[in-house]
C-alpha positions as CSV (number, residue, x, y, z in Angstrom):
1,M,16.5,-14.7,50.7
2,R,15.0,-13.9,54.3
3,K,12.3,-11.6,52.8
4,D,11.2,-14.5,50.2
5,E,11.1,-16.6,53.5
6,N,8.8,-14.5,55.3
7,I,6.4,-14.1,52.1
8,A,6.5,-17.7,51.6
9,K,5.7,-18.4,55.2
10,R,2.8,-16.1,55.2
11,F,1.7,-17.3,52.0
12,Y,1.2,-20.7,53.6
13,E,-0.5,-19.3,56.8
14,L,-3.0,-17.5,54.9
15,L,-3.5,-20.9,52.7
16,D,-4.0,-22.8,55.7
17,R,-6.5,-20.3,57.0
18,F,-8.3,-20.4,53.6
19,N,-8.6,-24.1,53.5
20,S,-10.2,-23.9,57.1
21,N,-12.5,-21.2,55.7
22,D,-11.4,-18.6,58.5
23,C,-10.3,-15.9,56.2
24,S,-11.5,-12.4,56.4
25,L,-11.9,-10.4,53.3
26,E,-8.8,-8.4,53.7
27,E,-6.8,-11.9,54.0
28,L,-8.5,-13.0,51.1
29,Y,-7.1,-10.1,49.2
30,E,-3.8,-10.8,50.6
31,L,-3.7,-14.3,49.6
32,Q,-4.8,-13.2,46.0
33,S,-1.7,-10.6,46.0
34,Y,0.5,-13.6,46.5
35,L,-1.1,-15.6,43.9
36,D,-1.1,-12.8,41.0
37,G,2.5,-11.7,41.6
38,R,1.6,-8.2,42.9
39,A,3.1,-9.5,46.3
40,S,6.0,-11.8,45.5
41,S,8.2,-12.4,42.6
42,E,7.2,-14.5,39.5
43,M,10.1,-16.8,40.5
44,L,8.9,-17.1,44.2
45,R,5.2,-17.5,43.2
46,D,6.2,-20.4,40.8
47,R,8.3,-22.1,43.4
48,M,5.5,-22.0,46.1
49,M,3.0,-23.4,43.4
50,A,5.4,-26.1,42.4
51,E,5.8,-27.0,46.2
52,L,2.1,-27.3,46.7
53,E,1.5,-29.4,43.4
54,E,4.4,-31.8,44.8
55,D,2.5,-32.2,48.2
56,E,5.3,-30.9,50.2
57,F,2.6,-29.6,52.7
58,P,0.4,-32.3,54.2
59,S,-2.1,-29.8,55.6
60,I,-3.0,-28.9,51.8
61,E,-4.1,-32.2,50.3
62,N,-5.0,-32.7,46.3
63,F,-3.8,-29.1,45.6
64,D,-5.3,-27.8,42.2
65,G,-4.3,-24.4,41.1
66,D,-7.5,-24.2,38.7
67,Q,-9.7,-24.8,41.8
68,L,-7.9,-22.5,44.4
69,F,-7.9,-19.6,41.9
70,A,-11.8,-20.1,41.4
71,K,-12.6,-21.0,45.0
72,L,-10.7,-18.1,46.2
73,N,-12.3,-15.5,43.8
74,L,-15.7,-16.9,44.9
75,Q,-15.2,-16.5,48.4
76,I,-14.0,-12.7,48.0
77,L,-17.3,-12.2,45.9
78,K,-19.3,-13.9,48.6
79,Q,-17.8,-11.6,51.4
80,K,-18.1,-8.7,49.4
81,S,-21.5,-9.3,48.7
82,Q,-22.3,-9.8,52.3
83,R,-20.6,-6.6,53.2
84,S,-22.0,-4.2,50.7
85,E,-25.0,-2.3,51.4
86,E,-28.2,-2.2,49.2
87,K,-28.0,0.8,47.1
88,K,-29.6,1.8,43.6
89,I,-26.0,2.0,42.1
90,R,-23.5,-0.1,43.1
91,K,-19.8,-1.0,42.2
92,I,-19.1,-4.8,42.6
93,Q,-15.4,-5.7,41.9
94,F,-14.2,-9.3,41.6
95,N,-11.0,-10.9,40.3
96,W,-11.3,-14.0,38.1
97,I,-8.0,-15.6,37.9
98,Q,-7.3,-18.6,35.6
99,V,-4.3,-21.0,35.7
100,A,-3.0,-19.8,32.2
101,A,-3.5,-16.1,32.8
102,S,-1.8,-14.0,35.5
103,V,-4.8,-11.7,36.2
104,V,-8.2,-10.9,34.6
105,L,-10.3,-8.4,35.9
106,A,-14.2,-8.3,35.8
107,F,-16.3,-5.4,37.2
108,V,-20.0,-4.9,37.6
109,F,-21.4,-1.2,38.2
110,G,-25.0,-0.9,39.5
111,G,-25.9,-4.6,39.3
112,V,-26.4,-7.3,41.8
113,V,-24.2,-10.8,41.2
114,T,-25.6,-14.2,42.3
115,Y,-23.3,-17.1,42.5
116,F,-24.6,-20.6,42.2
117,L,-22.6,-22.9,44.1
118,S,-22.6,-26.9,43.7
119,K,-22.4,-27.1,47.6
120,E,-20.8,-26.0,50.8
121,E,-19.5,-29.0,53.1
122,K,-17.6,-28.6,56.4
123,G,-17.1,-25.0,55.8
124,H,-15.3,-25.6,52.3
125,L,-16.7,-23.5,49.4
126,E,-17.1,-25.7,46.4
127,L,-16.7,-24.5,42.9
128,A,-19.7,-22.6,41.5
129,S,-21.3,-23.8,38.3
130,Y,-22.5,-20.5,37.0
131,C,-22.5,-16.6,37.8
132,E,-25.6,-14.5,37.3
133,V,-25.4,-11.0,37.1
134,S,-28.6,-8.7,37.3
135,A,-29.8,-5.2,36.5
136,P,-32.5,-4.3,39.0
137,L,-35.4,-2.1,37.7
138,G,-34.7,1.5,37.9
139,S,-30.7,1.0,36.9
140,I,-28.4,-0.1,34.0
141,S,-25.5,-2.6,35.0
142,Q,-22.3,-2.5,33.3
143,L,-19.8,-5.6,33.6
144,T,-16.5,-6.7,32.1
145,L,-16.4,-10.3,31.4
146,P,-13.3,-12.5,31.9
147,D,-12.5,-12.1,28.2
148,S,-12.6,-8.5,28.5
149,S,-15.8,-8.1,26.6
150,V,-17.9,-5.2,27.9
151,V,-21.7,-5.7,28.4
152,W,-24.2,-3.1,29.4
153,L,-27.6,-4.5,31.0
154,N,-30.8,-2.7,30.9
155,A,-33.0,-2.5,33.9
156,G,-35.0,-5.7,34.6
157,S,-32.3,-7.9,32.8
158,K,-30.2,-11.0,33.6
159,L,-27.2,-12.5,32.2
160,K,-26.0,-16.0,33.2
161,Y,-22.7,-17.7,32.3
162,S,-20.6,-20.5,33.4
163,T,-17.6,-20.1,35.7
164,R,-15.7,-21.8,32.9
165,F,-16.6,-18.9,30.7
166,N,-13.4,-18.0,28.4
167,V,-12.0,-21.3,29.2
168,D,-14.4,-24.1,27.4
169,N,-16.5,-21.4,25.7
170,R,-17.9,-17.9,25.8
171,D,-21.8,-18.7,25.9
172,L,-24.2,-16.3,27.8
173,S,-28.0,-16.6,28.6
174,L,-29.8,-13.3,28.6
175,E,-32.9,-12.5,29.9
176,G,-34.0,-8.8,29.0
177,E,-31.9,-6.2,27.0
178,G,-28.1,-6.3,26.5
179,Y,-25.5,-4.3,24.5
180,F,-22.3,-6.3,24.0
181,K,-19.1,-5.1,23.0
182,V,-17.3,-8.1,22.3
183,A,-13.5,-8.9,22.7
184,K,-12.0,-10.9,19.7
185,N,-11.3,-14.6,19.8
186,K,-11.9,-16.5,16.7
187,K,-11.2,-20.0,18.8
188,L,-14.1,-19.2,21.1
189,P,-17.2,-17.7,19.4
190,F,-19.0,-15.4,21.8
191,V,-22.7,-16.8,21.7
192,V,-25.7,-14.8,23.3
193,D,-28.7,-17.1,24.2
194,A,-32.2,-15.5,24.4
195,Y,-34.8,-18.2,24.9
196,G,-33.3,-20.5,22.3
197,F,-32.9,-17.7,19.7
198,Q,-28.7,-17.3,19.4
199,V,-26.5,-14.5,18.3
200,R,-22.9,-15.8,17.4
201,A,-20.0,-13.3,17.0
202,V,-16.1,-13.3,17.2
203,G,-15.3,-9.8,17.8
204,T,-18.3,-6.9,17.2
205,E,-20.7,-4.8,18.9
206,F,-24.5,-5.6,18.8
207,N,-27.8,-5.1,21.1
208,V,-30.0,-7.8,22.0
209,K,-33.6,-7.2,23.3
210,A,-35.4,-10.0,24.7
211,Y,-37.7,-9.5,27.5
212,P,-39.8,-12.3,28.7
213,D,-43.0,-10.0,28.4
214,E,-42.4,-9.0,24.8
215,E,-43.6,-11.2,21.8
216,T,-40.2,-10.6,20.0
217,I,-36.5,-10.7,20.1
218,E,-34.5,-8.0,18.5
219,T,-30.8,-7.8,17.6
220,I,-29.4,-4.6,16.4
221,L,-25.8,-5.1,14.9
222,V,-23.6,-1.9,15.4
223,E,-20.1,-3.1,14.2
224,G,-18.8,-6.3,12.5
225,K,-21.1,-9.4,11.6
226,V,-23.1,-12.1,13.7
227,K,-24.6,-15.4,13.1
228,L,-28.2,-15.8,13.6
229,E,-29.0,-19.3,14.8
230,H,-31.8,-21.1,17.0
231,R,-31.6,-24.3,19.3
232,D,-35.1,-25.8,18.0
233,V,-36.1,-23.5,15.0
234,N,-34.6,-24.2,11.6
235,I,-32.9,-21.1,10.5
236,A,-30.7,-21.1,7.5
237,D,-27.1,-21.6,8.0
238,D,-25.8,-18.6,6.3
239,T,-28.2,-16.1,8.1
240,Y,-25.9,-13.2,9.0
241,L,-27.0,-9.8,10.0
242,N,-24.6,-6.8,8.7
243,P,-24.2,-3.3,9.9
244,K,-27.1,-0.9,9.7
245,F,-29.3,-4.0,9.8
246,M,-31.6,-5.7,12.5
247,S,-33.4,-8.9,13.0
248,T,-36.9,-9.3,14.5
249,F,-37.7,-12.9,15.7
250,Y,-41.2,-13.9,17.2
251,K,-40.7,-16.1,19.8
252,S,-44.1,-17.6,19.0
253,R,-44.9,-19.0,15.6
254,D,-48.7,-18.3,16.0
255,V,-48.1,-14.8,17.0
256,A,-46.0,-14.3,13.8
257,R,-48.8,-15.3,11.8
258,E,-51.3,-13.0,13.7
259,N,-49.0,-10.3,12.7
260,G,-48.6,-11.7,8.9
261,Q,-44.7,-11.9,9.7
262,P,-42.3,-14.9,9.3
263,R,-40.6,-15.8,12.6
264,L,-37.4,-14.1,11.5
265,T,-37.2,-11.1,9.5
266,I,-34.3,-8.8,8.8
267,S,-34.9,-5.1,8.0
268,P,-32.5,-1.9,7.3
269,N,-31.7,0.0,10.4
270,N,-29.8,3.4,9.5
271,D,-30.1,4.6,13.2
272,P,-28.9,2.2,15.7
273,L,-29.0,4.9,18.3
274,L,-32.9,4.7,18.4
275,Y,-32.1,1.3,20.2
276,T,-28.9,1.5,21.7
277,S,-28.9,5.0,23.4
278,W,-30.3,3.5,26.8
279,K,-26.6,2.3,27.3
280,D,-25.8,6.0,27.8
281,D,-28.7,6.9,30.0
282,R,-30.3,8.6,27.1
283,L,-33.4,7.4,25.5
284,V,-34.5,8.4,21.7
285,F,-37.7,7.6,20.4
286,K,-39.3,8.0,17.1
287,K,-42.7,7.7,16.7
288,V,-43.1,4.9,19.3
289,T,-46.2,3.7,20.7
290,F,-47.4,4.6,24.4
291,K,-47.8,0.7,24.6
292,D,-44.3,0.5,24.1
293,L,-43.1,3.6,25.9
294,V,-44.8,2.7,29.1
295,K,-42.9,-0.6,29.5
296,I,-39.7,1.1,28.7
297,L,-40.5,4.0,31.4
298,E,-41.4,1.5,34.1
299,R,-38.4,-0.2,33.7
300,K,-36.1,2.6,33.7
301,Y,-37.8,4.1,36.7
302,D,-39.0,1.4,38.5
303,V,-42.4,2.7,38.5
304,Q,-46.0,1.4,37.4
305,I,-47.9,3.5,34.7
306,K,-51.6,3.3,34.7
307,L,-53.5,4.5,31.8
308,E,-57.1,6.0,32.4
309,Q,-58.1,5.1,28.8
310,S,-57.0,2.4,26.8
311,E,-57.0,4.4,23.5
312,I,-53.8,6.0,24.8
313,L,-51.9,2.9,23.9
314,N,-52.1,4.1,20.5
315,Y,-50.7,7.5,21.0
316,H,-47.1,7.9,19.6
317,F,-44.2,10.0,21.0
318,T,-41.0,11.4,19.3
319,G,-38.2,12.9,21.4
320,V,-35.1,12.6,23.2
321,L,-35.0,12.3,27.0
322,E,-31.7,12.6,28.8
323,D,-30.9,11.7,32.5
324,E,-34.2,13.3,33.7
325,S,-36.4,12.2,36.6
326,I,-39.9,10.6,36.1
327,D,-41.3,14.1,37.0
328,Q,-39.4,15.8,34.2
329,V,-39.9,12.9,31.7
330,M,-43.8,13.0,32.3
331,E,-43.9,17.0,31.8
332,V,-41.9,16.5,28.4
333,I,-44.5,14.0,27.4
334,R,-47.3,16.1,28.3
335,I,-46.1,19.0,26.5
336,S,-45.8,16.9,23.2
337,S,-48.8,14.5,23.7
338,P,-52.7,15.3,24.5
339,I,-52.4,13.7,28.2
340,S,-52.2,14.8,31.6
341,Y,-51.0,13.0,34.3
342,S,-50.4,12.8,38.0
343,I,-47.6,10.7,40.3
344,K,-48.5,9.2,43.4
345,G,-45.7,7.6,45.1
346,K,-44.4,5.0,42.5
347,T,-47.5,5.1,40.4
348,V,-48.1,7.3,37.2
349,F,-51.5,8.0,36.0
350,I,-52.0,9.0,32.4
351,S,-55.5,10.4,30.9
352,K,-56.4,12.1,27.9
353,K,-56.7,15.8,28.0
């Protein structure tokens, strides 16, 4: 009994400090441990939460468990971001706890997390409206979402989702390229939106490539089934993508016409690794033009590639690039293609032999 009283006393002390925005990161973790039951029994935790909801503590007004969980975890994220050093590969861990669940863990590897807050008044952190995860140029990020879905973000990509993700919906906004391994939930479809083009899934694996500087949005299905939609463009209601198929959507109707293509095409794809191996830090190319190769290498290695002659853009490259440096990659390309190169700092110069 005395132990429970001491735990409850410490819990309320931490809650007071949190309410005054005075908690250190270590104290925030300690408070979190009381809330998720690691440092207290389930019975004691339920009793403390009930007392708060019944307004038995005047210093804590208008208690809302949902708001408390969200604010606590946002404050942890904020303090961790302030402490973390700028590194190429970083691991950022955060907990996202909801009222109906004990603990849901979310992790980000190698990325940068930004939290967009509604406001911060008198030292009190208000609930954020959405979270944005980005993969800087030269790196790949991996994160586990609150619903246990796993996402890989390719270099130069951003993913945005609401703090109500897995509560009201499972909607995400993508800029760049992402590989999605979706946890099953028939009640809440998993929707990836890329410039209005939407991929809707329940439980499956797929890749979406939608960089802002590219004319098309590509979707490659690995497992399961997804539905293709668009917020503004009329796409037939029964447009689905099955395994070993891919879709190509032109962002611009005029560009599609110039290329003699409809806005949306679905074609066979018997080798998904050509499009998805990047998530394993491995690039597989089959007759890719140097125009596309340059874009991929610039993002992956955070370099600028300059071609001395424009006709090099039409050269093709086939090969497999493992986790090599840009120097090693360029040497492989030089051996298999009629080019020479030089590297000065973060700039690669390519010319014809």
